[in-house]
Short mmCIF file of the C-alpha atoms (twelve columns), coordinates in Angstrom:
data_MODEL
# 
_entry.id   MODEL 
# 
loop_
_atom_site.group_PDB 
_atom_site.id 
_atom_site.type_symbol 
_atom_site.label_atom_id 
_atom_site.label_alt_id 
_atom_site.label_comp_id 
_atom_site.label_asym_id 
_atom_site.label_seq_id 
_atom_site.Cartn_x 
_atom_site.Cartn_y 
_atom_site.Cartn_z 
_atom_site.pdbx_PDB_model_num 
ATOM 1  C CA . MET A 1  -0.121 0.067  -0.007  1 
ATOM 2  C CA . ASP A 2  2.646  2.524  0.883   1 
ATOM 3  C CA . ASN A 3  4.466  1.928  -2.327  1 
ATOM 4  C CA . GLU A 4  1.443  2.457  -4.245  1 
ATOM 5  C CA . THR A 5  0.875  5.849  -2.342  1 
ATOM 6  C CA . GLU A 6  4.297  7.044  -3.167  1 
ATOM 7  C CA . ILE A 7  3.923  6.010  -6.889  1 
ATOM 8  C CA . ARG A 8  0.627  8.141  -6.790  1 
ATOM 9  C CA . TRP A 9  2.273  11.115 -5.313  1 
ATOM 10 C CA . ASN A 10 5.211  11.052 -7.946  1 
ATOM 11 C CA . MET A 11 2.699  10.765 -10.744 1 
ATOM 12 C CA . PHE A 12 0.561  13.563 -9.337  1 
ATOM 13 C CA . LEU A 13 3.694  15.889 -9.122  1 
ATOM 14 C CA . ASP A 14 4.877  14.828 -12.651 1 
ATOM 15 C CA . ASN A 15 1.500  15.150 -14.254 1 
ATOM 16 C CA . PHE A 16 0.935  18.642 -12.483 1 
ATOM 17 C CA . GLU A 17 4.384  19.903 -13.499 1 
ATOM 18 C CA . ASN A 18 3.858  18.754 -17.268 1 
ATOM 19 C CA . MET A 19 0.594  20.637 -17.158 1 
ATOM 20 C CA . LEU A 20 2.060  23.870 -15.849 1 
ATOM 21 C CA . ASP A 21 4.915  23.584 -18.308 1 
ATOM 22 C CA . GLY A 22 2.352  23.565 -21.045 1 
ATOM 23 C CA . LEU A 23 1.060  26.978 -19.962 1 
ATOM 24 C CA . GLU A 24 2.454  30.312 -21.194 1 
ATOM 25 C CA . ILE A 25 4.940  31.632 -18.916 1 
ATOM 26 C CA . GLU A 26 2.722  34.554 -17.494 1 
ATOM 27 C CA . PHE A 27 0.034  31.892 -16.513 1 
ATOM 28 C CA . ARG A 28 2.567  29.413 -15.273 1 
ATOM 29 C CA . ASP A 29 4.165  31.891 -12.965 1 
ATOM 30 C CA . ILE A 30 0.707  32.936 -11.564 1 
ATOM 31 C CA . ALA A 31 -0.418 29.263 -11.082 1 
ATOM 32 C CA . THR A 32 2.843  28.447 -9.310  1 
ATOM 33 C CA . GLU A 33 2.647  31.504 -7.239  1 
ATOM 34 C CA . LEU A 34 -0.987 30.732 -6.003  1 
ATOM 35 C CA . LEU A 35 -0.463 27.001 -5.621  1 
ATOM 36 C CA . ARG A 36 2.933  26.641 -4.311  1 
ATOM 37 C CA . PRO A 37 1.940  27.599 -0.547  1 
ATOM 38 C CA . LYS A 38 -0.986 25.199 -0.609  1 
ATOM 39 C CA . MET A 39 0.991  22.223 -2.129  1 
ATOM 40 C CA . HIS A 40 3.716  23.057 0.302   1 
ATOM 41 C CA . LEU A 41 1.448  22.602 3.325   1 
ATOM 42 C CA . PHE A 42 -0.462 19.522 1.785   1 
ATOM 43 C CA . LYS A 43 2.972  17.778 1.311   1 
ATOM 44 C CA . LYS A 44 3.987  18.945 4.896   1 
ATOM 45 C CA . MET A 45 0.713  17.038 6.274   1 
ATOM 46 C CA . LEU A 46 1.644  13.982 4.307   1 
ATOM 47 C CA . ASP A 47 5.010  14.107 5.518   1 
ATOM 48 C CA . LEU A 48 3.962  14.304 9.169   1 
ATOM 49 C CA . ASP A 49 1.449  11.256 8.720   1 
ATOM 50 C CA . ARG A 50 4.386  9.314  6.992   1 
ATOM 51 C CA . LYS A 51 6.838  10.480 9.748   1 
ATOM 52 C CA . ASN A 52 4.462  9.044  12.359  1 
ATOM 53 C CA . LYS A 53 4.318  5.727  10.811  1 
ATOM 54 C CA . GLY A 54 7.904  5.516  10.411  1 
ATOM 55 C CA . LEU A 55 8.048  6.123  6.707   1 
ATOM 56 C CA . LYS A 56 10.372 8.480  4.661   1 
ATOM 57 C CA . PRO A 57 8.805  11.784 3.366   1 
ATOM 58 C CA . PHE A 58 7.555  12.140 -0.160  1 
ATOM 59 C CA . ARG A 59 9.937  13.687 -2.948  1 
ATOM 60 C CA . ASP A 60 9.884  17.367 -3.239  1 
ATOM 61 C CA . SER A 61 9.283  19.458 -6.390  1 
ATOM 62 C CA . PHE A 62 9.349  23.145 -7.101  1 
ATOM 63 C CA . LEU A 63 5.679  23.212 -6.260  1 
ATOM 64 C CA . THR A 64 6.226  21.800 -2.773  1 
ATOM 65 C CA . GLN A 65 9.168  23.755 -1.857  1 
ATOM 66 C CA . ALA A 66 8.663  26.786 0.324   1 
# 
């Protein structure tokens, strides 16, 4: 189950980053600025849950870095 969750997280990040890459730079910058804090918070919540279960954190991306 845990490997599946990690695979899904990685696929989510890859798909989301690919979608943003397809936008014009102005739209990509706006989307990144608006979404980065929420993605960072969401990842922190996931990582805290994983830490409590003795698991390693998920990988970061430009969307999840503060």
